[in-house]
N, C-alpha and C positions, 0 to 999 in steps of 0.2 A: 485199271488202265492208268498208265502214266500220262501226264499232260504232254510229254515229249512225243508220245506215240499217237496223239489225237489224229483221227482221220475223219474228215467231213464228207457228207453226201451232197451238201449244198453249201454255198458260201454263207458265212455269218456276217451280217451287216451291222449289227448293234451288239454292244457288250453292256449289259445292265448289271449294276453293282448295288448290293446292300451297303449301308455305311457301317453301322456298328458290327464289329466282328469280322469285317471284310476290308473296308478302307481305314477303319480305326480299330485299335485294339480295345478289348473290353475293359471295364473298370475305369474308363476315362483316362487311360494312359496317354501321354503326349503323342501327337501325330508323328509318324515316320516321314519327315518332310522329303528325305532323299527319294524314297520309293514313290511318294505321291508326285514328286516332280517327274520321275520317269514315266509314270502313268499319264500325266498331263502331256508330256512330249509325244507319246504314242497317240494320244487322242488328237493332238494337233495334226499329226501326220495323216489322220483319216480324211482331212479336208482335201488332200490331193492324191492319196494312195488308196484305191478301192479294195486292196487286200487288208487294210487296217479297219476293223470295226469301229464305228463311232461310239463314244462312251455316253452312258446315261446312268441314272440312279433310280432304284426302286427301294424305298426306305420308309420306316415308320417315323422318321424325324419330321418336325414341323417345318413349314415353308422357309422361315428366316434362316434356319440352320442349313437347310438344303441349298438355298440360294448362295450362301457363303462357300459351301463345298463345290458348287458348280463354278464359282469364280476361281477357286484354287485349281480345279482340274480343267478349266476352259471347256466345260460342257456346253455344247451348242444345241443339242436336242432337248425336247421337253423332258422333264423328270417327274416321276411319280412320288408324291410325298404323303406323309401321315397315313401310312397303310392303305393306300389307294383312294384316300378321300379327295385328292386333287392332283392337278398337273401344274407345272410351272415352267416358264421359259426365262432365260437370263437376258437374252437380246432378241426381241424386245422384252423388257421386264414386265412379266405378267404372271398371274396365278389365278386359277379358277377351280371351283369345287365340283364334284360329281353331282348330277341332278338329284340323286337320292338323298343327299346329305340334309337338305332343308327339313325333310319330314322327321328326321331323327333328332332335331334340336332339343325338344322337350326332354327326351330320355337322357341325353348327354347332360343337360342342366340339372336334372333330378339326381343323377348318380354323383355328379360333381359336388352338389350340396351335401349329400350323405357322406361322402368321403372327406370333405373339408371339415366336417364336424368331428372327425376321429383324430386321435393323437398317435396312432400306430402306423399310419401311412401318409404319403404325400403324393400329390398329383403334379406331374411335370407341366411346367408353364409353357404357353405358346401354342398349344393345340386347339383347334376349333371344331373338329368333327370326330375326334376319338379321344381316348384318355390313356395315359401311361401311368400306372400306379406303382410306386416304389415303397418298399417297407422302410420304416425308420430304423429298424434293426436289420442290418445286412445279413444277419445269420438266419433270418426267417426264410425258409425254403420257398422258392417260386411256386412249387406244386401246392404247398399249404396255403400260400396267399391266393392262388387261383381258386382253390376250394372255398376259401372265405368269400371271395368276390362272387362266385357262382351263387352262394347262399344269399348274399346281399341282393343280387339281381332277382333271384326267385322271390324273396320276401317283398321286394318293392315292385315286382311284376314289370321289370324294365327289360325291353327286348334288345339287349346288347350281347355280343359274342365275346367270350373270354379267350384271349390269345396269349399264352405264356411266352415270354421272351427271356433274354439274358439279364437277370437282375431285376426285372420288373414284369408286370402283367399288363397287356394292352386290352382295353375294352373297345370293341368295334361295333359299328352299326351293321345290322344284317345285310349281307350282299355286298359289302364294301370291305375289301381287303387287298393285299398286295397282288393277288391274282387278277382281280377286277381292274386294279390300277395298271397292271401290265397290258391288259387288253385295250384300255383307253390310250395308253402310251403308244402301242403298236398302231392303232387307228390314226392317232395324231401324226405319227412319223411316216405312215404309209408302208409298213412292213408287216409280214406275217410273224406270229410267235416262233415259227420254225426257223426264221432267219435271225433270231435273237439268242445270244448266249447269256446265261445268268450265273451269278455267284451269291450264295447266301449261307447263313449258319444256324438259323433258329427254326423252330417248328412252324412259325408263321411264314417262313419262306418256302415250305414244301410245295404248296399248290402252284405258285407262280414259277418255281424252278421246273416243275414237271411239265409246264406248258411250253417251256423254251425248247429250241432245237438241240441245244447243248447246255449242260449245267455243271457247275463246280461247287465244291465245298472246301473251306480251309480246315486245318487240323483241329481248330478250336470249335468246330461245329458240332451239334448234337448228333448222336449215332443215327437217328432216323433220317436226318438230312444226308449224312455221309453214305448211307445205304441206298439212297434214292437217286443220287446225281450220276452224271456221265463219268466224271472224274473227281475222286476224293483225294485232295492234295495232302502231302505231308508237311506243308508249310503253314504258318499261322497268318491270319488276317491279311494285312496289306502285302506281305511277301507272297502269299498265295494268289492274291488278286493280280499282282504284276506278272507272276509266272503264268497264270491262266491267260492273261492278255497276250503275252508273248507267244504262247502255244496256239492261240486262235489265229494270230497273224501267220505263223509258220504253216498251219494247216490250210488256211485260205490260199496261201501262195502255192502250196503243193497241189491243191485242187485246181487252181486257175492257171497253173504253169507259169 
């Protein structure tokens, strides 16, 4: 299905975006500020136009990074950060963790210590309830790194989930992921998942995208995600996100007359 032919059965009230691979290109390429500006302007219109879904984020990035992106895009809804570990608002400035996070603290601390003793990986700074593990050698395939980390968790008997992403592997507490984060977000906003459209690109996005009423994937997404979504776009990252946003507005207007 083309995004231009999107037909909705019910209005979409919220557009939830992953950051890496959707609002930002992979490999830490510079932001496309022009398209981000266009997305921010659409989001601002949602304050007075009910056919424009309000924007939010569902991402693995830590809170400080997410807060900055919320400022860039003028996100006024709560956003889910760190793979479902918490929610944050920009105005008022708040962030809080899921209730299940506290029990997982010892496991996170133990695997952090084991990984920091190695010289072949590094752990992304700034996270408090999950880990993003990057190989020092970019040529190390993510699938191989995932197998290595599963073996480590088994040896240490640590109850963490392995979530391969783009260029890194996330280690998550059981029951806390982007899908649980989406449900917390919906409860905070007062919408049903069926009223949310989502866009994501990695395996860790599959569950939460399937819970959305409408879902999109950019051209850089993995095949499993492209096969699962409502619309698989032929545009990359932020270009796809802008096109998806515009198509949702058009489909809302067609539905609501």
